[in-house]
N, C-alpha and C positions, 0 to 999 in steps of 0.2 A: 362385181366386175372383175374378171380374172385378167391380170396383166402378164405380159411376156416381154422379155427384153427386146425381141424383134418388133413387137408392137410399139413400144415406146420409141424405138429408133425410127420406125416407119412414120409415126406422128411428127417427130422432129423433121424428118426428111420431107414429108408432105408440106409442112409449114415453110421450109426452106424453098422448095420448088414453087410454092404459091407466091412467096416473096420475090423470087426471080421473075416469075411471070408478070407480076404487077410492078416490078421495079422500074421499068421504063415509063409507064404512065405516072408513077409517083415521083419521078426524078425532078419534076418542077416544084414539088412541095418543099418548103423551107425546112432545113434539117431540124431546127429547134421545134417547129410546129409538129413535125412527124414524131419526134421524140416525146413531146408532151402528150400527143395522142396515144402513144403506146403506154405511157405511164398511167393515163386515165383508164385505159382498157384493162390493164393488169389490176389496178386498184379496185375497179368494179367487180372483176372476177374474184378477187380475194374477199371482198365483202360478201358476195354471194356464197363463196365457199365457207365462210365463217357461219353464215346463217344456216346453210345445209348441215354443217358439222354439228352445230348446236341442236338442230332438230333431230339429227340422228341419235344424239345422246339422250334426248328427252322423250322421244316417242318410241313406240314398239315397232314401227315400220323402218327398221334400221337398214334393211336391204335396199329399199327404194332410195333412201337418202345417201347411202353409200354409192349407189350407181350414179346418182345426180352429182355427188362430189367428184367421182371419177371423171364424169363428162366435163365438168368445169376444169379439172386438172388437165384434161386432154387439150382443151382450148388454150390454156396457159402455155402448154408445151408447144402447141401449134404456132402460137404467136411468137414464142421464143425462137423457133426455127425461122419464122417469116421475117423477123428483123434482120437476121443474117443474110437471108435471101435478098431483101431490099438493099442491104449494104453492098452486096456483090454487084449490083447494077449501078451503083453510084460512084462518082469520082471522089466524093467526100466520105467514103466508107468509114474511115477511122474516126472522123468527126462525129458521124452518126452513132457509131457503136460506143464511143466514149463520152457521149453527151451525158450531162449530169442526170437528166430525166431517165435515160435508158438505163444507166448504171443504178439509179435509185430504184427503178422498177425491178431490175434483176435482184438487187439486194433485198428489197421488200418481199419478193416472192420466196427467196431463200429463207428469210426470217420466218415467214408464215409457215413454210413447209416443215422446218425443224421444230418450231414451237408446237405445231400440230402433232408431230411425231412424239415429242416429249410428253405432251398432255395425253395423247392417245395411250401411251404406255401406262400412265397413272390410272386411266380408266379401264385398262385391260390387264390388271396385275396378275390374275390367275393364269391366263394363257402365256403371258410374257414371263412369269415366274417359271412355268414349266419349260419354256424354251431355253431360258438362261441356265437353269439347273441341268437340263439335258446337254447343254453346250459346255458344261464344266465351270460355269460362273456362279457367283453367289447372288442372293437377293439384294445384298448391299450394293453390288456392282450394277445391278439393274436400276436401282434407285439413283445411283451416281450418274449413269448414262442419261436417264430421263431428265434429271436436273441440269446436266451439262448441255443437253440439247436445247433446253429452254433458255439458259443463260447464253449459249452460243447464238441463238436466234436474236436475243437482245443485243449482243455484241456486234452482230452484223449491221445493226442500225446505228451504231455509234462510230463516228469517223475515226476516233483514236483507237478503237478496238476491232476494226474490220479485219485487219490482217491476221492477228492471233485467233480471232473467232473463225475465220475461214480455214486456217490451218488445223485448228482443233476439230472442226466439223469434218474436214477431209479425213483426218485420222479415224474419226468415228465411223464414217461410211466405209473406209477400207476395212476397218475392224468388222463391220457387219458382213461384208462380202467374204472375208477370210473365215468368219465363224460358220457361215453356210458351207463353205468349202470343207472346213474341218469336220462338219457334221455329215458330209456326203449328200447335202441337199442339191436338188437340181438348180441350174443357173437361174431359172426364172424366179426362184425365191429371193434372188438378189436384185430384182428389177428396180425396186424403189431406190436402193442404195446406188446402183449404177446410174440411174437417171439423175440423182443428186450429184454424183461425182462429175458427170458431164457438165452440169451447170456450175459447179464449184470451180472446175478447171477453166471453163470459158470466162467466168467472171474474174478469176485471177489474172488471166492474160489481158483482159480489157482494163483492169485496174492498173496493171503495169504500163499499159499504153496510154492511160489517161494523162492528158497534158495538165500539169499544174503550173500556174503562173504563165500559161501560154506556151510552155515548152515541155518536152519529155525526152529524157536521154535514152529511153528504151525503144529499140526498133522491134518490129514484129518478131523477127528471129530471136532476138535476145529475150523478149518477153516469154516466148514459148519455151526457150531453153531454161530460164529461171524457174518458171512455173513447173516445168517438167521435173527439174531437180528437186524442187520442194515436194512435189507429189511423190517422187520416189522415196524421199526421206519420211514422208507421212506413212507410206506403205510399210517401210521398215519399222517405224515406231509402232504401228498397228499390229504387225506380225509379232514383234518382240513383246509388246504389251499383253497381247492375248495369251501368250505362253506363260508369262509371269503371273497374270491374274489367275489362270487355271491352276498353276502350281500353288499359289497362296491359298486358293479356295480348297484344294485337295489336302493341303498339309494339316489343317485343323481336324478334318475328317479322319485322317490317318492316326493322328494323336489320340483322338477320341476312341477309335476302335481298339487301339493298343491298350489304353487305360482300362477298358472294360474286359 
């Protein structure tokens, strides 16, 4: 299944509009019940996605399983947008979006996505090695990124490690986008990274809004401002880091050529 940036955005928008459409009929549903329903739906989709991914790795019909996995991923994105559409029609929008079940579902989906990315790199070392070397990176850096994505996925599920994990994964996704830009690749090659960045930023804002002990000192404007500032810092780290890594990768090659 070929993904485009506009396709991913269209799926999110379609989910949002569907949520708005059914927001009024669902307004009488208790917030906690609605949130738990979303959590269960995402959990079921992730279990199905896991089964499909394993089947794709173990069977020869990888094309079919890849398409099936893409369809499940689309459903997850559709539901992600639908939650925000439902919230737009509710008076308790903040309570719904920051409910522990909603946030848990968002974090669970992020963890699964990044874990799948990291494991996928390990099972696709040949093409990934070619891409990283053509991008000016070393194989060691590829291994580091794969391991970092898996540990970042685990960190997202740990309350004390959520924030540093989200920041690290945001740097990772900005790095992926900047690498494609550096290579002169079309924007659609960054579709996966852009989709993840949208989720990371949204989850960051909601975590800032989340009421702890019944209160939160963050307003929506302040949450967006703080997350925006952190995102800009992550972009700067990714940009500077990619330059440094390419320089360190090129240096040994230059020394080796001179010695010969």
